[in-house]
N, C-alpha and C positions, 0 to 999 in steps of 0.2 A: 248780802250786798244790795244797796238801794241807790236809786237815782236821787241826787240832791239838787240838781240844777240843769237847766238848758240855757246855753248862751248862743247868740247868733251874731255874726259879723258880716256885714255887707261889703262886697268888693266889686270894683269895676276894673276889668282887665282889657286893655285895648287889643284890637286885632292887629296883626302885622301889616295888613292891607285891608281896605274896606271890602266888605263881602256883600255882593249883590244877590238879592233873591226877589221873589215875586212881590213882596210887600215893601220893598225899599232897599236901603243899604244899611248894613250893620257896621258900626264903627268899633264895637267891642262887646264883651260879655259881662253882664252884671249878675252876680249870684249871691246866695245866702249860705255862708259856711256855718254849719250847725255843730256845736260841741255839747255832748251829753256827759255830765260829770257824776261820779259815784262816790259813796262814802268810803270806798276801798282805795281811792286815789287813781282809779282807772278812768280814762277819758276816751270816748269814742267820737269819731268825726263823720259827718255827713255833709251833703251838698245839695242845695235846691236851686236850680237855675231860675232866674227872674223872668219866667214866661207865664203869662203874657206880660206881666210887669212885676218889678220887685216889690212894689207896694202891696199888690194883691197877695204875693207869696208871703211877705212878712206878716200881714194881717192873719193869714191862715196859720202860720206858725204860732202866732200869739194865741189863737183860738184853741189849737189842738195840743200844744206842748204841755199845758198843766196836767193832762191825763197821764203823763210819764212820771212826774215827780212823786217820790216816795215808793215807787214800784221796783220790783226785782228785774234788772235788765236781762237776766238769763232766761226769764219766762217770755221769750220774744214773741211767740205766736199769740199768746193771751194778751200781751201788752199792745201789740199792733191792733188786735180786734177792739180792745178797750179804747184806743185812741181813735180808730176809725168810727166808732159808734158815737163820738162826740160831735156829730153834725156833718161829717165828711160826705155823706150821701147827697147833701144839698148841692154840692159843687164838685163832682168827682174828678173832672179833668184837672182842676187846680189842686185839690186835696191829694191826688195821687203823687204830684210832684213833691209835696211836703212829706207825705207818708214814706216815700222812698228815701228821703234824706234821713228821717228818723230811723228807719229800718237799717240802713247801712251803718249808721252810728251805733246801733245796738249790736249788729253783727261784729263791728270793730271791738266793742267791749267784750263780747262773748269770746272772740278769738284771743284777745289779750289775756282774759281771765284764765283761759285754758292753755295759753302759750302755744296756740296753733293758728295757722292761716285759715281764713274763712273757707278756702276751697276744700280743706280737709273736713269741715263740718257739712259740706255738700257732697261728700263721698270720695273726694280726692281727684287729682288731675288726670285727664286723658291726654292733654297736651300743655306744654308750657308756653308755646309761641302762638299768638293769636293774630290773624291778618286783619288789616284795615285798609280803607280806600284813601285815595288822595283827592281832596276837595278842590276841584279846578274853579278858579274865580277870575273872570274877565272884568276888571275894574271899570273899563270904559265900554264894555259890551262888544268889543271887536273880536274877530276870529284870531287876529295876530296875538292879542293879549292872552286869549284863552290857550292858544297853542304854546306860547312862551311859558305860562304858568304850569301847564300840563307837563312840559319837558322837565321842569324842576322835580316834579314828583316821580316821573319815570327814571330820572337819573339817580334817585334815592332808592329805587328798587320796588316802588309801588306797582302792582299789576292790575289795579282797578282804579278807574278814573270816574269821578262823580261830578255832576254839574247841576246847578239849580236852573229851572226853566222860568217861563213867564206866561203871559196870556197870548203870546205870538208863537204858535206851534211851529210854523215854517221856519221862522228865524232861529228858534231853539234847535231844530233839527239841522239847520245849516251849520250852526256852531259845532254840533256833535259830529257832523260829517268831516269838518276840518280836523277834529281830534282823531277821528278814525284814520284819516289819511296820514296823520303824523305818527300815531301809535302803532298802526298795523293791525293785523287780524287777531292777534293773540292776547291783546289787552282788553279786559272787560270794561265796557262803558255803561254808565247809568245816567238817566236823566230824570229829574224830579220837578215837575211843573207846580207842585203844591196846590193841586185842585184847579189849576188855571185853564185847562183845556176842556173841550167837550168831545163827544164821540164823532161829530162831524169833522172836527179838526183832524182826527186820525184817518178818517176815510179819505179826506182831501190830500193827505200827505202820506198815503200808504207806501208809495214808492220810496220816499225818503226814509221812512221808518225801516224798511227792509234793507236799504242801502247802508244805513248806519250800523245795523246789526246790534242793537242794544242787548246787554245782559238782561236788563229789565227796565220798564218804564214805571217809575214810582208815583203812585197816587195822581194819575193824570186828571181824574174827574172828582167832583164833589164826593165827600166820604160816603154818602148814602146811595150813590149810583152803582150798585152792585150788578144790575142787569147789563149796563153799558160796559162795565169792566169784563164781565163774562163774554159778551159779544166781541169785544176787542181781542180777547184770547182766542176765541173759537173761529171767528171769521177772518181775522187778519194774521193770526198766529204770532201776535206780539206778547212777549212775557210781561206780566203785570205784577207789581208789588203793592201791597196794601199797607199804608201807614195810618193815616187818620181814620181809615175804615176799620182798623184793628187795634184801637187804643186799649180797650178793656178785654178781659178774658172771654166773656161770651161773644164779643165781636170777632175775636180770632176764630172761634168755632164757626160762627155764622158765615163769615166771609169765605172760609174754605169749604164749608158745606154747600155754599152757593156757587162753587167753582169760579170765584171771582178773583183769584190771585194765584200766582205761581210761587210767590215769596211773601212772607210776613215781615214787616219792619216795625219793631216796637222795642222799648227800652225800659230801664228802671223807673224813670219818671212818668212814663205813660202807663205802664202796667201797675205801678204802685209799689215797687220793691223787688228784691232778689227772689223772694218766694213766688210772687206772681209771674215774674219773668221766666223762672224755671218751669212753672206750670204752662205758660204760653208755649214754650219750646216743646213740652210734652204733647200738647195738642197738635202742634205742627208735625211732630213725629208720627202721630197717628195718620195724618193725611199725606205724609211723605213729602213735605215741602220744607225748605230751610227757613230759619228765623235769622234775620239780620238785626243785630243790636243797634237801636236808634240812639243818637246823641241829641239831647235837647240843650245844646250849647254847654256840654259838660266840660269841667276842668279836671284837675288831677284826682281829687278824692273820688268823685263819681266814676271816673274811668277805671281807677284801681279797684273799686268795689265791683264793677262790672267784670273786670278781668278775672276776679276770683271765681265768678260763676262760669264765665265763658270757657275757662280752662278745664271745667269738669264735663263739658259737653263733648260729643264726638267732634273730632277735628273739623273745623269750619269748611263747608263747601264753598262759601262765599265770604267776601270781606265785610267787616263790620264798619259802622260809622264812627267818626271822631271829629272833634273840633280842635284838637290839640295842635294840629299843623297850622292853625289859623291865628293863634293867640300868642301874646308875648311871653306868658309864663303859666305853668300849670299849678303854681303855688305849693309844690312839694319840695321838701328838703333834698330829696334825690329825685330829680326830674325823670319822667318817663321818656325814654329815648326809642325812636323807631329804628329798626334794623331790617332792611329788606321789606319794608311795608308792614312789619309786625311789631307787637309789643310783647314783652315777657310778663308772665303773671308774677306779681310781687310775692316774695317768699317769706316775709316777716309775719309775726303774729297779727291777728285781726285782718284788716284789709291790706296790711303790709306796707303802709306809707305813713309818713309824718309830715306835718305842715312846715313850710319855711316861714318862720315867724316874721322875719324882716320883709319878705315878699307880701305876706298877708297885710302887714301894716302899711306897706307902700300902696297897695291897691285898695285898701280901705280908705286911705287918705285920698286916693284918686276919686273914689265915690263921694267922699265928703266935699271935695273941692269942685268936682265937675258933674256929679250926679250920675244918673242911670244911662247905660247904653241900652236903650229900649228897642225892641224889634218892631213894636207897633206904635208906641207913643211915649212921651216923656212924663215922668212923675216926680214932683218936686219935694215930696215929704221926706224928712230925715229919718232914714232907717239904718244909720251907719253901724252902731254897735250898742247893744244893751242886753242885760240879763232879763229873763222872763220871770 
């Protein structure tokens, strides 16, 4: 069996409501859906979120994809190294997003060829139900709106609430305190300032931090501020999660060795695929800390691929990240449905899901008509759909 082509379709999927974060407001998600075709008629699907922009992601796909054509997709490890060696080291943050999309499509092909779900190729399930958080979003920035949206998630059975922060630590914590009063003591609360705070902010608001009682504070400082993160844990007793600080496998080890995190938050598109994410979890296991799967604005394909791996780990101590509660459609023929804040691991061969062709065309047209939903800036170039 040989790979005969790689095709990419760009889609823009609106959010159900605008999503506020430190860098502005997200109106939707723009992603590249990757299809790897073989001469055996087997097709595998992957997904690359358009971060930091869909233009950058599509150019990277164009650069790296030719290394796949003509190769045996079942030789996955060799093929991923071959693809990575075609210049990915020059821009690892972006290339990992693309490499993850390629790898999940190759896993999809492998599973379909063997008539087995990917989780069996990783050793089999330890759990079929995987917990996720509810992403609280206050569109107008008010406590009332945050509480109202939090109540929607609590009513659906989510037991972890997550909220994006800003550059204003006190205001962020006041919003979280409103959530704590609404949710009670047994609901886990997470706050993610996306590197917007500094250590002095935490010292000035120590009382509020303890009153809120966060499950953890995610990446409060710039990614290289490991000393400050360690001091926050030691002096103030605040649990810290490393995300940007732990993008790559060596970073996961270095952050934990520096005692700068209680939790590691990373995902397929940050680590560079299922194999690297599994390795990151093994490193975390050595240090005795949990790994929370990160979502880089993932839709259904990437979420399903992640579920195939997450179900093989020990049952989660903490809830994982998701964007599926924020968007109109996950683009799957059978949509992923949350029950009690959890998703079931798909049981079909490969990553276990198929695309909804009508939905893909609808949101590809959305991209063609309205362009990119960019987190950082807008890009006008046409990357709608073309073979490589």
